[in-house]
KOLTI-665729 format. One line per 5 residues: number of its first residue (from 0); their letters; for each residue x, y, z of C-alpha. Coordinates in Angstrom, 3 decimals, m for minus. Layout:
N
NUM	a	X,Y,Z  ... .
***
This chain:
500
0	mkkkn	87.341,123.545,74.776  90.714,124.439,74.328  93.333,121.889,75.570  97.176,122.275,76.516  99.581,120.283,75.226 .
5	llvls	101.381,119.303,78.440  102.909,116.094,77.794  105.036,114.370,75.328  105.484,110.737,74.678  109.346,110.835,75.472 .
10	cvglm	108.736,111.689,79.159  109.897,109.030,81.763  108.491,108.753,85.140  105.641,109.663,87.290  106.491,113.257,87.057 .
15	sliac	107.721,113.662,83.336  104.461,111.958,82.351  102.610,114.308,84.197  103.834,117.562,83.064  107.392,117.574,80.995 .
20	gstgg	106.077,118.602,77.811  104.925,121.808,78.733  105.196,124.242,76.111  106.813,127.503,76.972  105.629,127.033,80.516 .
25	anvdq	103.101,127.260,82.549  101.104,130.461,82.944  99.704,129.641,86.610  98.874,133.348,87.413  96.041,134.082,85.349 .
30	ylptd	93.157,136.294,86.215  89.104,135.812,85.706  87.618,138.003,83.065  85.644,141.000,84.061  82.760,139.708,80.836 .
35	dpssp	81.118,136.649,80.181  80.992,134.086,77.120  78.446,135.201,74.566  77.655,131.252,74.133  77.761,128.370,76.764 .
40	vdilf	81.348,126.958,77.386  81.508,123.755,78.971  82.802,123.154,82.687  84.292,119.722,82.994  84.235,118.261,86.291 .
45	whcig	85.785,114.913,86.905  85.762,112.911,90.179  85.005,109.565,91.738  82.027,110.296,93.945  79.488,107.207,94.181 .
50	htkgs	75.815,107.619,93.473  74.315,108.574,96.639  76.895,111.234,97.476  77.015,112.200,94.078  73.405,113.056,93.940 .
55	nvgki	74.009,115.365,96.468  76.404,117.052,94.476  74.401,117.041,91.701  71.888,119.507,92.979  74.585,122.010,93.761 .
60	idafn	75.451,121.328,89.069  71.666,121.740,88.569  71.454,124.795,90.326  74.292,126.071,89.206  73.627,125.266,85.219 .
65	vkyag	70.113,126.975,86.455  71.613,130.094,86.985  74.405,130.570,84.285  72.318,128.828,81.451  73.368,130.360,78.233 .
70	kynlv	77.148,131.411,80.197  78.224,128.064,81.697  77.246,124.590,81.724  78.808,122.227,84.291  79.633,118.667,82.850 .
75	eehia	80.564,116.004,85.448  82.504,112.839,84.511  82.471,110.155,87.097  86.253,108.532,85.957  87.027,106.339,88.801 .
80	gdydg	85.121,104.131,91.677  87.884,105.909,94.003  90.322,108.473,94.679  93.562,106.095,94.019  91.541,105.080,90.537 .
85	lesal	90.877,108.921,89.701  94.516,109.803,90.233  95.321,106.546,87.940  92.690,107.668,85.195  93.430,111.266,85.612 .
90	rtkla	96.757,110.674,84.943  96.086,108.784,81.695  93.814,111.406,80.705  96.256,113.760,80.793  98.525,111.808,78.910 .
95	aneip	96.025,111.516,76.156  95.797,115.743,76.221  92.149,115.021,77.908  92.186,118.279,80.426  89.409,119.006,82.768 .
100	alaig	88.187,122.341,84.136  88.463,121.193,87.737  88.612,117.664,89.493  88.053,116.532,92.928  90.798,114.663,95.147 .
105	ypdsf	93.802,114.873,97.504  97.001,117.323,97.546  99.164,114.085,97.461  97.569,113.952,94.142  97.851,117.479,93.206 .
110	sqyms	101.006,118.065,94.173  102.420,115.782,91.271  100.095,117.660,88.573  102.072,120.209,89.750  105.444,118.983,88.996 .
115	eeigd	108.856,119.645,90.612  109.233,123.015,88.010  106.727,125.671,88.351  106.812,126.300,84.650  106.037,122.546,84.285 .
120	ssllr	102.478,122.987,86.199  99.286,121.616,84.868  97.095,123.395,87.614  96.966,126.812,88.382  97.609,128.836,91.364 .
125	ldnfi	94.619,130.271,92.529  95.561,133.490,94.661  94.442,135.560,91.831  91.090,134.132,91.801  90.928,134.445,95.182 .
130	kdatf	91.729,137.969,95.657  89.313,138.951,93.021  87.801,142.202,93.621  84.283,140.618,92.124  83.999,136.940,91.720 .
135	gysas	87.017,136.446,95.079  86.770,136.175,98.570  86.845,139.321,100.858  89.504,138.959,103.774  86.580,138.255,106.312 .
140	eienf	85.054,135.339,103.595  88.532,133.826,103.873  88.446,134.129,108.044  84.732,132.503,107.587  86.558,128.973,106.264 .
145	vpgyy	88.024,126.626,108.729  91.437,127.370,108.990  93.327,124.093,108.760  90.901,123.395,106.093  92.008,126.529,104.387 .
150	aegtg	95.678,126.370,105.106  96.066,122.869,103.381  95.334,124.750,100.055  98.580,126.307,100.843  101.130,123.335,101.614 .
155	yqfdg	102.506,122.653,98.237  105.784,122.663,96.921  105.314,125.975,95.436  104.442,129.246,97.207  100.461,130.282,97.157 .
160	twsmp	97.256,128.643,96.994  96.574,125.561,94.752  93.371,124.096,95.995  90.652,124.814,97.888  88.641,122.035,99.974 .
165	lykst	85.560,120.764,99.601  84.418,118.695,102.501  86.543,117.262,105.412  86.587,113.879,107.554  88.686,112.320,110.016 .
170	evvfy	88.961,108.624,111.419  86.953,107.273,114.111  86.371,103.702,115.719  83.055,102.577,114.777  82.152,99.905,117.538 .
175	nasyf	79.715,97.000,117.995  77.835,98.915,120.944  76.144,95.883,121.719  78.717,93.439,122.063  80.853,95.969,124.291 .
180	agand	77.666,96.195,126.489  77.312,92.399,127.219  75.487,90.997,124.424  78.477,88.763,123.702  79.420,85.243,123.246 .
185	enaah	81.969,85.093,126.500  79.010,86.459,128.733  76.488,83.680,127.208  78.917,81.009,127.571  79.866,82.597,131.296 .
190	fakan	76.215,83.278,132.777  74.829,79.961,131.389  76.800,78.149,134.294  75.317,80.995,136.366  72.109,80.388,138.682 .
195	ddvkt	69.037,80.133,137.692  67.743,83.509,138.674  70.732,85.257,137.239  70.637,83.376,134.230  67.706,83.820,133.464 .
200	efnrl	68.016,87.772,134.089  71.049,88.030,131.853  68.664,86.353,128.883  66.233,88.326,129.162  68.400,91.459,129.263 .
205	kkivd	70.261,90.022,126.342  67.154,89.310,124.072  66.167,92.782,124.546  69.469,93.820,122.891  69.442,91.297,120.592 .
210	daaaa	66.297,91.377,119.129  66.059,95.265,119.068  69.987,95.097,117.099  70.981,98.498,115.521  67.669,100.086,116.894 .
215	atdkq	69.190,99.127,120.640  68.242,101.989,122.889  70.792,103.935,125.560  68.797,102.485,128.282  68.719,99.113,126.716 .
220	lkdlr	72.306,98.968,126.692  72.668,100.552,129.918  70.404,98.051,132.061  72.765,95.032,130.185  76.280,96.554,131.046 .
225	dfvva	75.195,97.556,134.583  73.682,93.742,134.806  76.611,92.312,133.304  79.014,93.981,135.732  77.399,93.607,138.992 .
230	nggyt	77.528,89.686,137.833  80.861,89.506,137.086  80.647,89.433,133.266  82.372,90.858,130.584  82.177,94.238,129.018 .
235	ysipe	84.263,96.794,127.356  84.889,100.550,126.288  87.002,102.225,124.017  89.458,103.731,125.935  91.551,106.984,125.401 .
240	hwddf	95.225,105.534,124.585  96.273,102.901,121.779  98.329,100.815,124.150  94.763,100.486,125.902  93.135,100.045,122.908 .
245	lqmgr	94.993,96.712,121.771  94.847,95.740,125.703  90.925,95.633,125.073  91.599,93.218,122.082  93.717,91.098,124.030 .
250	dilkn	91.170,91.071,126.772  88.205,89.985,124.344  90.673,87.157,123.100  91.263,85.933,126.630  88.051,86.339,127.509 .
255	rkdeg	86.674,84.297,125.265  89.056,81.660,125.738  88.554,81.482,129.302  84.876,80.924,128.702  85.460,78.220,125.986 .
260	vsnag	84.381,79.774,123.115  86.476,79.942,120.041  88.408,82.625,118.421  88.384,80.898,115.408  88.246,83.565,112.353 .
265	itpig	87.470,86.534,115.151  89.877,89.647,115.275  88.429,92.393,117.949  90.188,95.616,115.864  90.542,96.445,112.537 .
270	ydsds	91.995,99.305,110.967  90.683,100.281,107.136  93.510,102.353,106.407  97.460,100.809,106.816  99.005,103.993,105.344 .
275	nlmit	96.822,106.290,108.228  97.328,103.795,110.929  101.394,104.180,110.165  101.129,107.937,109.666  98.992,108.759,112.409 .
280	qmaqr	101.023,106.963,114.925  104.188,108.752,113.757  102.878,111.733,114.107  101.340,111.326,117.554  105.193,109.137,118.626 .
285	eipyt	106.743,112.304,116.922  108.412,110.189,114.844  110.056,111.212,111.811  107.877,111.002,108.353  108.876,113.166,105.819 .
290	qkaed	109.519,116.123,104.726  110.198,118.986,101.937  113.605,119.097,100.398  114.823,119.738,97.127  116.963,116.551,97.615 .
295	nddry	114.432,113.723,96.959  116.600,111.369,98.933  116.012,113.851,101.762  112.427,113.767,101.733  112.202,110.350,103.378 .
300	lfnna	112.750,110.002,106.894  111.079,107.485,107.831  113.414,104.099,107.545  115.016,104.823,111.291  115.141,102.811,114.548 .
305	ktvdl	111.611,104.282,115.896  109.929,103.281,112.893  111.137,99.628,113.388  109.893,99.748,116.622  106.183,100.824,115.785 .
310	lteit	105.961,98.145,112.924  107.023,95.768,115.354  104.080,96.497,117.796  101.834,96.665,114.866  102.936,93.439,113.268 .
315	daiae	103.571,91.671,116.238  99.480,92.757,117.388  98.681,91.256,114.214  100.059,88.077,114.933  98.478,87.731,118.098 .
320	gvltt	95.293,87.763,116.005  94.391,91.486,118.259  94.654,93.568,114.701  94.167,93.300,111.510  94.423,95.869,108.241 .
325	kgclg	92.651,96.445,104.948  95.906,95.578,103.448  95.874,92.668,105.614  92.644,91.696,104.688  92.438,92.739,101.311 .
330	kntsg	89.445,94.418,101.498  87.735,97.147,103.962  87.338,95.927,107.738  83.696,97.498,107.521  82.906,94.155,106.022 .
335	pfgdk	84.058,91.702,108.724  82.672,94.608,111.175  79.168,94.228,109.895  79.360,90.385,109.718  80.609,90.637,113.727 .
340	tlfas	83.887,88.670,113.190  85.488,92.940,113.997  84.085,94.019,117.188  85.878,97.931,116.517  86.400,99.470,112.790 .
345	vgstg	88.494,102.302,112.823  87.738,103.978,109.175  86.734,107.471,108.112  83.625,109.055,108.970  83.255,109.676,105.233 .
350	gtsyn	82.577,106.173,104.993  80.329,106.320,107.945  77.504,104.555,105.849  79.258,101.474,104.936  79.910,100.686,108.579 .
355	isakf	76.186,100.755,109.550  74.470,97.486,110.247  71.542,95.657,110.901  72.791,92.991,113.354  73.585,95.492,116.308 .
360	rvgia	73.992,99.103,117.259  77.090,100.718,116.348  78.932,103.134,118.492  81.081,106.074,117.195  84.385,107.563,119.597 .
365	hvpys	87.521,108.815,119.244  90.392,106.746,118.119  92.550,106.224,120.912  95.967,107.833,120.674  99.562,107.084,121.729 .
370	dkely	101.842,110.239,123.443  100.416,113.373,121.211  96.211,113.934,120.272  96.578,113.938,116.865  93.970,112.544,114.231 .
375	iqqgp	94.640,112.748,110.691  92.931,115.498,108.471  90.879,113.887,105.383  88.423,115.175,103.147  88.688,115.873,99.427 .
380	sicff	89.701,119.161,97.826  89.566,120.609,94.768  91.947,121.499,91.745  91.976,123.803,88.526  93.198,122.657,85.804 .
385	dnedp	94.914,125.158,83.131  92.789,125.171,80.005  94.024,128.587,78.558  90.464,129.550,78.225  89.859,132.063,80.548 .
390	yvhkg	86.348,131.752,80.375  86.250,127.957,81.513  88.374,128.902,84.507  85.847,131.340,85.446  83.298,129.086,85.523 .
395	awlfy	85.003,126.453,86.903  85.739,129.132,89.826  81.577,130.063,90.078  80.885,126.639,90.467  83.546,125.983,93.453 .
400	kmlad	81.566,129.357,94.941  78.233,127.385,94.890  79.958,124.385,96.642  81.528,126.344,99.137  78.273,128.263,99.960 .
405	paana	78.142,128.239,103.733  74.612,127.068,103.717  74.775,125.039,100.727  78.207,123.342,102.151  76.583,122.807,105.424 .
410	elacl	73.769,120.839,103.841  75.779,119.048,101.180  78.701,117.782,103.787  76.245,116.693,106.496  74.593,114.556,103.898 .
415	nnydp	77.638,112.996,102.580  78.744,112.217,106.387  81.615,115.032,106.417  81.965,118.208,107.971  81.490,121.634,106.399 .
420	irvts	84.845,123.904,105.773  82.856,127.092,106.557  82.819,128.220,109.986  79.193,129.584,109.676  78.016,126.447,108.467 .
425	yddpf	78.106,125.062,112.062  75.486,127.733,112.777  73.514,126.926,109.494  69.945,125.757,110.560  70.239,122.438,108.501 .
430	ykewi	73.362,121.668,110.546  72.140,122.210,113.644  69.008,120.417,113.109  71.025,117.684,111.440  73.645,117.295,114.594 .
435	stkqd	69.990,117.544,117.171  67.662,115.088,115.901  68.326,111.203,115.164  71.042,110.920,117.363  70.655,106.936,117.428 .
440	elahy	71.481,107.232,113.577  75.073,107.527,112.799  75.145,109.683,110.072  73.461,112.103,112.015  75.553,111.476,115.540 .
445	vpnvt	79.088,111.890,113.705  79.272,115.121,113.734  78.627,115.350,117.307  81.893,113.833,117.850  84.044,115.335,114.763 .
450	ktlvq	83.486,118.862,116.048  85.449,118.429,119.290  88.205,117.007,117.058  89.256,119.733,114.286  92.038,121.536,116.636 .
455	hymts	93.607,118.228,116.870  94.374,117.521,113.262  96.781,116.769,111.644  98.540,116.838,108.156  101.622,115.402,105.897 .
460	pvfpg	104.075,117.412,104.130  102.950,117.280,100.269  105.258,117.094,97.597  105.497,115.107,94.518  106.486,111.710,95.593 .
465	ssqar	104.912,112.558,99.193  101.487,110.378,97.531  104.074,107.480,96.958  105.567,107.677,100.660  101.887,107.259,101.740 .
470	tsigd	101.176,103.923,99.817  104.926,102.802,100.755  104.711,103.262,104.029  100.994,101.891,104.293  102.440,98.499,103.027 .
475	tiknv	104.915,98.109,105.044  102.451,96.319,107.320  100.848,93.465,104.923  104.530,92.923,103.717  105.624,91.918,107.242 .
480	aksgd	102.373,90.204,108.314  101.711,88.386,105.046  104.500,88.474,102.670  107.379,87.537,105.301  110.019,90.888,104.856 .
485	tvaea	111.453,91.335,108.424  110.741,94.921,109.933  113.942,95.963,108.381  113.340,94.512,104.622  109.742,96.430,104.755 .
490	laray	110.975,99.823,105.631  114.468,99.762,103.314  111.838,98.646,100.260  109.120,101.500,101.231  112.419,103.680,101.033 .
495	gectr	113.596,102.223,98.041  110.192,102.792,96.198  109.992,106.122,97.065  113.969,107.372,96.024  114.000,105.503,93.015 .
***
């Protein structure tokens, strides 16, 4: 594979590291050749997909290599264990003049590979590929992409399309449905003081739910809930609004305390992404976060009075013991959720498998929102690097088209706990069967929740430095809750990290 000398050691800083050594300026607008190579060309694909999800992608890789045997050979390389690690590893490899044909990732990372000047971009603009008369997409095929997913690829610092969606996700609340229905410590203490008949019936219904664990049925949960409500016990539901969500957490702590149950080691609500918590709440409350601007200092708007109020609210809830986050815990909230020290955990649908527990029935709900009903759009996309070899570019593009095939993408997305990117994927027989069967299994039920959220998805502006903004705004929570910063100091630190 021919490699472009994109980087030189004298470059300083992140953007310099990525692209300041481009020789002669990047040709970001290239065309696909009409013919194929005379001998096999390796197409290097870098990703951070885990073993199970990777095996699902691997089926498409195998199919591609069979279909294009003797022409193109897709070679995958797992270069990191998560997306932050992938970005770091990719930057390191680019600095060493190692260049893939395409890579998985998120727009904040991709924008850094594009640099501040289009002539320094390591990435290809994809419009010529998309419009290619033979290998591109027709207008009707473009319309077959879910509009918001496709539009994400046009939201960068330069005009045009710079990435294509792979599959998408959002956040949901995973909650302990057994606990919420009444199989909880506060009820055990409460009904221990009841008359024999009531106590016996509660214990019978609770034992059914506890013994069934993850396999507890809707009827078993309803029978327990109805009895508990009728007899003055404690049940809970995920509310519609954020303030009520925090109040639910307070109620859980109070009810446990009132019944003499220890709250040591217990936090009712967990949030698995500090950054998503801040960014989503800011969008829902119309608090300025970032914007595209030529001057770097003008891009970051979050150091304002409304953000002070929001961060104060969040860190006060953490101090109360109502809420915790991944940043505060130093680990994913899915672990404590499975261990029953968290009762509700906000996390990505892409991480559904990590929130499955054998100890209790897991429920799924929309994330409670503040003023405006907005949910963060997540899930990886694909970017294409300039290899200075049109056959490499063509092979990479043909592979993407196989990933994005409506039927193939429906299966890939469902198996990997994501939503498909093509409109007709939602009418595909595999997708329909997936969401209509085994709805007591999380992976099959999640799409029934997320399909109603697409019209409410949000994204943030993407530009060089937006990745740093995302990290820094998320870190403000632990910097206040754990490191002793005041709210004002944490926000000033975050702003300084972005503008330095």
